C-alpha positions in Angstrom: 72.6 119.5 80.6 72.1 123.0 80.0 68.8 124.8 79.0 68.0 128.4 78.2 65.1 130.3 80.0 62.0 131.1 78.2 59.3 133.6 78.9 57.3 132.3 81.9 59.9 129.5 82.9 60.7 129.0 86.6 63.1 126.4 88.4 60.0 124.8 89.7 58.7 124.0 86.3 62.0 122.7 85.5 61.9 120.3 88.5 58.8 119.1 87.6 59.4 118.6 83.9 62.5 116.5 84.6 61.4 115.1 87.8 64.4 116.5 89.6 64.2 117.6 93.1 64.3 121.4 93.2 67.0 121.5 95.9 69.3 120.1 93.5 68.6 122.4 90.8 68.8 125.4 93.0 72.4 124.0 94.3 73.4 123.4 90.8 72.9 127.1 90.0 74.1 128.8 92.9 74.5 132.4 91.1 70.9 132.3 89.8 68.2 134.1 91.6 65.3 131.7 91.5 62.6 134.7 91.5 64.4 136.7 88.8 65.1 134.4 85.9 66.2 136.2 82.7 65.0 135.1 79.3 67.9 133.4 77.6 69.8 132.8 80.9 71.5 129.3 81.1 70.4 126.8 83.7 72.1 123.6 84.7 69.8 120.7 85.2 71.7 117.9 87.2 71.2 114.2 86.2 70.7 114.8 82.7 72.9 114.9 79.4 71.7 115.8 75.7 71.7 113.2 72.9 71.8 114.6 69.3 69.0 112.8 67.3 68.5 112.8 63.5 65.0 113.2 62.4 63.5 110.4 60.5 60.5 110.2 58.5 57.2 110.4 60.4 58.8 111.8 63.7 57.2 114.2 65.6 58.1 115.9 69.0 55.0 114.1 70.4 56.1 110.8 69.2 59.6 111.2 70.3 58.8 112.4 73.9 56.2 109.6 74.3 58.9 106.9 73.4 61.2 108.3 75.8 58.9 109.1 78.6 59.6 112.8 78.1 57.4 115.7 78.3 57.0 117.5 74.7 57.8 120.9 76.6 61.4 119.1 77.3 62.0 118.9 73.6 60.6 122.3 73.1 62.9 123.6 75.9 66.1 122.1 74.3 65.2 123.2 70.7 63.9 126.6 71.1 65.0 127.6 67.5 63.3 124.7 65.7 59.7 124.7 64.6 58.1 121.6 65.9 55.5 121.8 63.1 58.0 121.8 60.2 60.5 118.9 61.1 62.6 118.0 58.1 64.1 114.4 57.5 67.8 114.6 58.3 67.5 117.6 60.7 69.4 117.5 64.2 67.6 118.1 67.4 68.8 117.6 71.0 66.9 115.2 73.3 67.4 115.2 77.0 68.7 111.8 78.3 68.5 110.9 82.2 71.8 109.7 83.5 70.9 106.3 85.3 74.1 104.4 85.0 77.5 104.9 86.9 80.5 106.0 85.0 83.0 104.3 87.1 84.7 101.5 85.4 85.1 98.3 87.5 87.8 96.5 85.4 90.7 98.8 84.9 93.8 99.9 86.5 92.5 103.1 87.8 95.1 105.7 87.8 95.3 109.4 88.6 94.2 110.5 84.8 91.2 108.3 85.0 90.2 109.7 88.1 90.4 113.2 86.9 88.4 112.2 83.9 85.6 110.7 86.1 85.5 113.9 88.5 84.9 116.0 85.3 82.3 113.8 84.2 80.4 113.8 87.5 80.9 117.4 87.9 79.1 117.9 84.4 76.4 115.5 85.2 75.7 116.6 88.9 76.8 120.0 88.9 75.5 120.6 92.5 78.9 118.9 93.7 81.9 121.2 94.6 85.4 120.3 93.4 88.3 121.9 95.1 92.1 121.5 95.2 93.3 120.8 98.8 97.0 120.7 97.9 99.4 119.1 95.5 101.5 116.0 95.5 105.4 115.9 95.3 105.3 115.6 91.6 102.7 118.4 91.3 99.5 116.4 90.9 96.4 118.3 92.3 95.0 116.6 95.3 91.1 116.9 94.8 88.3 117.1 97.3 84.7 116.4 96.2 82.1 118.1 98.5 78.3 117.2 98.4 75.5 118.2 100.7 73.8 120.8 102.6 73.8 119.8 106.1 75.7 120.4 109.4 76.9 116.9 110.0 80.6 117.0 108.5 81.6 113.4 107.3 85.1 112.8 105.5 86.2 109.9 103.6 89.5 109.4 101.8 91.4 106.7 99.8 94.8 105.5 98.4 97.0 106.8 101.3 98.9 103.8 100.1 100.0 103.4 96.6 99.3 99.6 96.1 96.0 100.0 98.0 94.8 102.1 94.7 91.6 99.9 94.4 90.1 101.8 97.3 89.9 105.0 94.9 87.5 103.3 92.3 85.6 101.9 95.0 85.1 105.0 96.7 84.2 107.0 93.6 81.5 104.1 92.8 80.0 104.8 96.3 79.7 108.5 95.5 78.5 107.8 92.1 75.7 105.6 93.2 75.0 108.1 95.9 74.6 111.0 93.2 72.5 108.8 91.1 70.2 108.0 93.8 69.6 111.8 94.3 68.8 112.8 90.9 66.5 109.6 90.2 64.9 109.6 93.7 65.6 105.8 94.1 66.6 104.5 97.5 69.9 102.6 98.1 69.1 99.6 100.1 65.8 101.0 101.2 67.3 104.4 102.3 66.1 107.5 100.6 68.9 109.8 100.0 67.7 113.3 99.7 67.4 113.6 103.5 71.1 112.6 103.7 71.9 115.3 101.3 70.0 117.9 103.4 71.7 117.0 106.7 75.2 116.0 105.9 78.3 117.8 104.4 80.2 115.0 102.8 84.0 115.5 102.0 85.6 113.0 99.8 89.5 112.7 98.9 89.6 109.9 96.5 93.2 109.7 96.0 95.5 110.9 98.8 98.8 109.6 97.0 98.5 109.9 93.3 102.3 109.9 92.5 102.3 106.5 94.3 99.4 105.1 92.7 100.8 106.2 89.2 104.0 104.5 90.0 102.7 101.3 91.2 100.3 101.2 87.8 102.4 102.9 85.3 105.9 102.8 86.3 108.1 105.9 87.0 108.1 109.0 85.2 111.3 110.3 83.6 111.6 112.9 86.3 111.6 110.4 89.1 112.8 107.3 87.8 116.3 107.4 88.8 115.3 108.2 92.5 112.6 105.6 92.9 114.7 102.8 91.3 117.3 103.8 94.1 114.8 103.4 96.7 113.4 100.2 95.3 116.9 98.6 95.4 117.1 98.9 91.5 113.8 96.7 90.9 111.4 97.8 88.3 108.8 96.1 89.9 106.8 98.6 91.9 103.7 96.5 92.7 104.5 96.5 96.5 105.3 100.0 96.7 103.1 101.8 99.5 104.8 105.1 100.2 104.6 108.5 98.3 107.2 109.1 95.3 109.8 110.1 98.0 109.6 106.8 99.9 107.6 108.1 102.9 104.8 106.2 104.2 101.9 108.9 104.4 99.9 107.0 106.9 102.8 107.1 109.1 103.3 111.0 108.9 100.9 112.4 111.5 101.9 113.5 115.1 100.1 110.8 117.1 103.0 109.2 118.9 105.1 109.5 115.8 108.3 109.1 117.7 107.1 105.5 118.5 106.9 104.7 115.0 110.1 106.3 114.0 112.0 104.2 116.6 110.5 100.9 115.7 110.0 101.1 111.8 112.7 99.0 110.2 113.6 101.6 107.3 115.5 104.3 108.6 115.8 106.2 105.0 113.3 106.4 102.2 111.8 102.8 101.5 108.9 101.5 99.4 106.9 101.2 102.6 107.0 101.9 106.2 109.3 104.7 106.3 107.7 107.3 108.5 109.9 110.2 107.3 112.3 112.7 109.1 109.8 114.2 111.2 105.9 114.4 111.1 104.2 116.3 108.3 107.1 116.5 106.0 105.4 115.5 103.1 102.9 117.8 101.1 100.3 115.2 100.7 100.2 114.6 104.6 100.2 118.4 105.1 97.2 118.9 102.9 95.4 116.2 104.7 96.0 117.6 108.1 95.0 121.0 107.1 91.8 119.8 105.4 90.9 118.4 108.9 91.9 121.4 110.8 90.1 123.6 108.6 86.8 121.8 108.6 86.0 120.5 112.1 84.7 117.1 110.8 82.5 115.1 112.9 83.9 111.8 111.8 86.5 110.4 109.7 86.9 107.3 107.2 90.0 106.2 105.6 89.7 103.5 102.9 92.6 101.0 103.1 93.2 97.2 102.1 93.2 94.6 103.2 91.5 92.3 106.0 87.8 92.8 106.0 88.1 94.7 109.5 88.2 98.2 110.7 90.1 100.0 113.7 88.0 102.7 115.5 89.9 103.7 118.7 93.2 105.4 119.7 94.6 105.5 123.1 91.3 105.7 124.8 90.7 109.1 123.2 87.7 108.1 121.0 84.4 109.6 122.1 81.7 107.1 123.5 79.5 107.6 120.1 82.3 105.7 118.3 81.4 102.4 119.6 77.9 102.8 118.5 78.9 103.7 114.9 81.3 100.9 115.1 78.8 98.3 115.9 76.5 99.6 113.0 79.5 99.5 110.5 80.1 96.0 111.7 76.3 95.0 111.3 75.9 96.4 107.8 79.4 95.0 106.3 80.0 91.9 108.0 83.5 93.5 108.7 85.3 92.9 112.2 85.3 95.9 114.6 88.7 96.2 116.4 89.0 98.9 118.7 92.8 99.0 119.4 95.9 97.9 117.6 99.6 98.6 118.3 100.0 101.3 115.8 100.5 105.1 115.8 101.0 108.1 113.4 98.2 107.3 111.2 95.6 109.6 109.9 92.7 108.2 111.9 94.9 108.0 115.0 95.9 111.8 114.9 92.4 112.8 114.1 91.1 111.0 117.2 93.7 112.5 119.2 93.5 116.1 117.9 89.7 116.3 117.9 88.2 113.6 120.0 86.0 112.7 117.3 85.2 109.2 115.7 87.7 108.0 113.2 87.9 104.7 111.2 90.4 102.8 109.3 88.9 100.5 106.8 90.7 97.4 105.6 88.9 96.5 102.5 88.9 93.1 100.9 91.0 90.2 101.8 94.1 88.7 100.2 97.5 90.1 99.5 98.1 93.7 98.3 97.7 94.9 95.9 94.3 93.4 95.7 93.1 92.1 92.3 90.5 94.2 90.5 88.5 91.1 90.4 87.4 91.6 94.0 85.9 95.1 93.0 82.3 94.1 93.0 82.5 92.2 96.2 84.5 95.1 98.2 81.9 97.6 96.7 79.0 95.9 98.1 80.4 94.9 101.4 81.5 98.4 102.3 78.4 100.4 100.6 76.6 100.0 103.8 79.4 101.7 105.7 79.5 104.5 103.3 75.8 105.1 103.8 75.9 104.4 107.7 78.9 107.0 108.0 76.2 109.6 107.1 73.0 108.4 108.8 74.4 107.5 112.0 
């Protein structure tokens, strides 16, 4: 929501008026000098939208404010050109409306276009978040990173490395949305106040690493890729089991952590719907973008959302630091998922992260069943993993 500064207004006044923490208002307006507000200057208020209301007989600003638990001054601020003593039936005014519900839909096939729409809505509702493009997919789709927080502890979480594991994207987006709502409404999540996390953590989220693959699974091939993906898929138009990117390369087998072992033992020796590690490490633009993101940010820990198994992997070749076992124990406690230190697997993003930076890395296998998991599992998985999402920041 945007408001225009009046004579005597301050950001502190807006904080009290809308009951929004002052730090969130400051971070929503990074180019604004809090000590030098200008009359008519536009200020973004996070956690609010505006609603157009038509004046009815007997309406007054005082009655409208009282019925909505608002201050009269909030209505005056949004309707500066209207004389509150001369309201006319049929006249339109703007009423501030607190955002209290998540926008993430839990019962739809969540493709790239839906994610982009949701990212834009979240940016509008919570302008203190930062949205950047970290790269592009093979087909030119933007790979988005969402950044939130002011702290020094750097946490990264990503989802949908694998196309048919697309349910991980709306789950991660829903976790983020819950966190944002908690901040602007000053409401705890499972008893945990989140403003201290915002102040201590710099959270990086890449909600869809493999947008071309996700769209292929959910929507079928585009005209430009149809011939090639049909060839890779042995002529079948059923892409429900496709894990790879649009070129038939498994993005989570693309990283230089004993990549040669995976190249040798993986059955596919050419592009395939799953498991082909490519002709060399980091050949694919999506994998390159994720590697560069980690190299440029010095993350303190990394989590990758996958499916399925209700377990997570937290070690690699004995290179994980001692603190990883402490974090893993907490993840296990808050989720009920099984913590597994080592598995016979290489070349994954978590593997490379641990090898390269000697920092804690985790591959989370959300839910149980056969991929792609049905959307009917959304609520159960969301609740199971919410504790891990929070613990990744407070541990």
